[in-house]
C-alpha positions as CSV (number, residue, x, y, z in Angstrom):
1,M,25.9,-2.6,9.4
2,K,24.0,0.4,8.2
3,T,25.9,3.3,6.7
4,P,24.9,7.0,6.5
5,T,23.9,6.6,2.9
6,D,21.5,3.7,3.5
7,P,17.8,4.6,3.2
8,Q,16.0,5.5,6.4
9,I,12.7,5.1,4.6
10,V,11.7,2.8,1.8
11,V,8.7,3.6,-0.4
12,L,7.3,0.4,-1.8
13,I,5.3,0.6,-5.1
14,S,3.6,-2.4,-6.5
15,A,1.9,-2.2,-9.9
16,Q,3.9,-1.3,-13.0
17,A,1.6,1.6,-13.9
18,E,2.1,3.1,-10.4
19,W,5.9,2.7,-10.7
20,D,5.9,4.3,-14.1
21,C,3.9,7.2,-12.6
22,A,6.4,7.7,-9.8
23,C,9.4,7.6,-12.3
24,A,7.6,10.2,-14.4
25,Y,6.9,12.4,-11.4
26,Y,10.5,12.4,-10.4
27,R,11.6,13.1,-14.0
28,N,12.8,9.6,-14.9
29,P,15.6,9.2,-12.2
30,T,18.5,6.8,-12.7
31,T,17.4,3.4,-11.5
32,Q,19.3,0.4,-10.2
33,V,18.2,-3.2,-10.6
34,N,17.8,-5.7,-7.8
35,P,16.4,-9.2,-7.7
36,L,12.8,-7.9,-7.2
37,G,12.8,-4.9,-9.5
38,Q,14.1,-1.4,-9.9
39,T,15.1,1.2,-7.3
40,F,16.0,4.9,-7.2
41,Q,16.9,7.1,-4.3
42,K,15.7,10.6,-3.3
43,E,16.1,13.0,-0.4
44,L,12.7,13.9,1.0
45,A,12.0,15.9,4.2
46,N,15.8,15.6,5.0
47,R,15.6,11.8,4.9
48,N,17.2,9.3,2.6
49,V,14.3,7.7,0.8
50,L,14.6,4.6,-1.5
51,F,11.8,3.9,-3.9
52,L,11.4,0.2,-4.8
53,H,9.2,-1.4,-7.4
54,G,8.0,-4.5,-5.6
55,G,5.6,-6.1,-8.1
56,W,1.9,-6.9,-8.0
57,G,0.2,-9.5,-5.9
58,K,0.7,-11.1,-2.5
59,I,3.8,-13.1,-3.5
60,S,5.8,-10.2,-4.8
61,A,4.5,-7.9,-2.0
62,A,5.7,-10.3,0.7
63,A,9.0,-11.1,-0.9
64,S,9.8,-7.4,-1.6
65,T,8.9,-6.4,1.9
66,Q,11.2,-9.0,3.5
67,F,13.9,-8.1,1.0
68,I,13.7,-4.4,2.0
69,I,13.9,-5.3,5.7
70,D,16.8,-7.7,5.3
71,K,18.9,-5.5,3.1
72,W,18.3,-2.0,4.6
73,Q,16.6,-2.3,8.0
74,P,14.7,1.0,7.4
75,E,12.9,3.0,10.1
76,L,9.8,3.0,8.0
77,I,8.2,1.3,5.0
78,I,5.7,3.3,3.1
79,N,3.5,1.6,0.6
80,I,1.7,3.9,-1.8
81,G,-0.5,3.0,-4.7
82,T,-4.1,2.6,-5.8
83,C,-7.1,0.5,-4.6
84,G,-10.6,-0.3,-5.7
85,G,-13.5,1.2,-3.7
86,L,-16.9,0.0,-2.9
87,N,-19.5,2.2,-4.6
88,G,-21.4,4.2,-2.1
89,K,-18.7,3.9,0.6
90,V,-15.9,6.0,-0.9
91,A,-15.2,8.2,-4.0
92,V,-12.6,8.1,-6.7
93,G,-9.6,10.1,-5.5
94,D,-10.2,9.4,-1.8
95,V,-7.1,8.3,0.1
96,I,-7.2,5.2,2.4
97,L,-4.8,5.2,5.4
98,A,-4.8,1.6,6.5
99,N,-4.9,0.9,10.2
100,E,-5.7,-2.8,9.7
101,T,-5.4,-5.2,6.8
102,L,-7.3,-8.4,6.1
103,I,-6.6,-10.9,3.3
104,Y,-10.0,-12.2,2.2
105,D,-9.2,-14.8,-0.5
106,I,-8.2,-17.5,2.0
107,Y,-10.6,-20.4,1.8
108,E,-10.1,-22.9,4.6
109,R,-12.4,-25.9,4.2
110,M,-11.0,-28.4,6.6
111,T,-11.0,-26.5,9.9
112,N,-12.0,-23.0,11.0
113,P,-12.3,-20.5,8.1
114,A,-12.4,-17.5,10.5
115,A,-9.2,-18.6,12.2
116,A,-7.5,-18.8,8.8
117,L,-8.5,-15.3,8.0
118,A,-7.5,-14.0,11.4
119,H,-4.0,-15.5,11.0
120,Y,-3.1,-13.1,8.3
121,A,-5.1,-10.1,9.6
122,T,-2.8,-7.3,10.8
123,E,-3.4,-4.3,13.0
124,I,-1.1,-1.5,11.9
125,E,0.3,0.6,14.8
126,L,0.1,4.2,13.7
127,G,1.1,6.0,16.9
128,F,4.2,7.4,15.3
129,L,2.1,9.7,13.1
130,C,1.1,13.1,14.5
131,E,-2.0,14.9,13.4
132,P,-3.3,16.8,11.5
133,F,-2.4,14.6,8.6
134,P,-1.2,16.1,5.4
135,Q,-4.3,14.9,3.5
136,K,-7.9,14.1,4.2
137,V,-7.9,10.3,4.6
138,H,-10.2,7.4,5.5
139,K,-8.4,5.7,8.4
140,T,-9.8,2.3,8.1
141,R,-9.4,-1.4,7.4
142,L,-8.1,-2.2,3.9
143,L,-8.8,-5.6,2.3
144,S,-6.4,-7.5,0.0
145,A,-6.7,-10.4,-2.4
146,D,-5.0,-11.7,-5.5
147,Q,-7.8,-10.3,-7.6
148,D,-9.7,-7.2,-8.4
149,I,-12.9,-6.8,-6.4
150,D,-15.4,-9.3,-7.6
151,P,-18.8,-7.7,-8.1
152,D,-20.4,-10.9,-6.7
153,L,-18.5,-10.3,-3.5
154,V,-19.3,-6.6,-3.0
155,F,-22.0,-7.1,-0.4
156,K,-20.0,-9.8,1.5
157,L,-17.0,-7.5,1.7
158,A,-19.1,-4.6,3.0
159,D,-21.3,-6.6,5.4
160,D,-18.9,-9.4,6.6
161,F,-15.6,-7.5,6.6
162,H,-16.9,-3.9,7.0
163,A,-14.7,-2.9,4.0
164,I,-14.8,0.2,1.9
165,A,-11.8,-0.6,-0.3
166,A,-9.5,-3.4,-1.4
167,D,-6.2,-3.9,-3.2
168,W,-3.8,-6.7,-4.1
169,E,-0.8,-6.2,-1.8
170,S,-1.3,-4.3,1.4
171,G,-2.3,-7.3,3.5
172,A,1.0,-9.1,2.7
173,I,3.1,-6.0,3.2
174,A,1.6,-5.2,6.6
175,W,1.8,-8.8,7.8
176,V,5.5,-9.2,6.9
177,A,6.4,-5.7,8.3
178,A,4.6,-6.6,11.6
179,R,6.4,-9.9,11.9
180,N,9.7,-8.0,11.6
181,R,8.6,-5.2,14.0
182,T,9.1,-2.6,11.2
183,H,6.8,0.4,11.1
184,C,4.6,0.5,8.1
185,L,2.5,3.3,6.5
186,I,0.0,2.3,3.8
187,L,-1.6,5.0,1.7
188,R,-3.8,4.0,-1.2
189,V,-5.9,6.3,-3.5
190,V,-9.2,5.0,-4.8
191,S,-8.8,4.6,-8.6
192,D,-12.2,3.1,-9.4
193,L,-15.5,2.0,-7.9
194,V,-17.1,-1.4,-8.0
195,D,-20.7,-2.5,-7.2
196,A,-22.8,-5.6,-7.8
197,A,-23.2,-4.6,-11.4
198,G,-19.5,-4.4,-12.2
199,G,-16.5,-2.2,-12.0
200,E,-15.8,1.2,-13.6
201,L,-12.5,0.0,-15.2
202,Y,-13.5,-3.6,-15.9
203,N,-13.3,-4.1,-19.7
204,Q,-13.3,-0.4,-20.2
205,G,-11.3,2.7,-19.3
206,S,-7.6,2.7,-18.5
207,F,-6.1,1.9,-15.1
208,T,-2.8,3.4,-16.4
209,E,-4.5,6.7,-17.1
210,K,-6.2,6.7,-13.7
211,A,-2.9,5.9,-11.9
212,G,-1.2,8.8,-13.8
213,E,-4.0,11.1,-12.8
214,L,-4.4,10.2,-9.1
215,L,-0.9,9.2,-7.9
216,P,0.9,12.6,-8.3
217,P,-1.1,14.3,-5.5
218,L,-0.1,11.4,-3.2
219,L,3.5,11.7,-4.3
220,R,3.4,15.5,-3.6
221,S,2.1,14.9,-0.1
222,L,4.8,12.3,0.6
223,P,7.4,14.7,2.2
224,N,4.7,16.0,4.6
225,W,3.7,12.4,5.6
226,I,7.4,11.9,6.4
227,R,7.4,15.1,8.4
228,C,4.4,14.1,10.4
229,S,6.1,11.0,11.6
230,V,7.3,11.1,15.2
231,W,10.8,9.8,14.7
232,T,11.6,9.4,18.3
233,N,9.0,6.8,18.5
234,L,10.5,4.8,15.6
235,K,13.7,3.9,17.4
């Protein structure tokens, strides 16, 4: 049974660099340890909000999402973090609001490859959000795979999947949330661009530094994203 102190919203953060950035932004809060990582709790926009470090990749993302739902039954799961962008489609610092996810590193060779991809594709219902949004966003499909964007796949991702950006976790998070009928809000800021010649941060640059630069504006906007949710529609 839920108690008044249980979180109404859980913010799920995947990568370690992103989690470290959130902890620094909130001035190194006291954390608790759970089977999947660390947590800390804040009050944002008059709501009890739990931040959870879920870990990188589809396995950790799916497990942490189900753990959140089983343990706290939140009204809303918010996944924030970074993503890679396709050069020419987006710019570094742009924010993706996912209205659909697709996991593209599924290779079915015995039956129907398209059906296998469709099985894990998820449409994200965003009717609980009211406009105007707190930030300028690209409301679009977000791809996921257990890999950074492969330069050899850039044209395929753009042409076959109509993608502009991709990450490691959002497809698994959205799929598990949808199966549990739990509202999900995925916001990812573009940290780097990839084209057929390579990626900006591949073998050079620092993802940790980019995350530290680009995540704070997203964290600052988080209370306003919570406020623009139509809570009567979340019941």
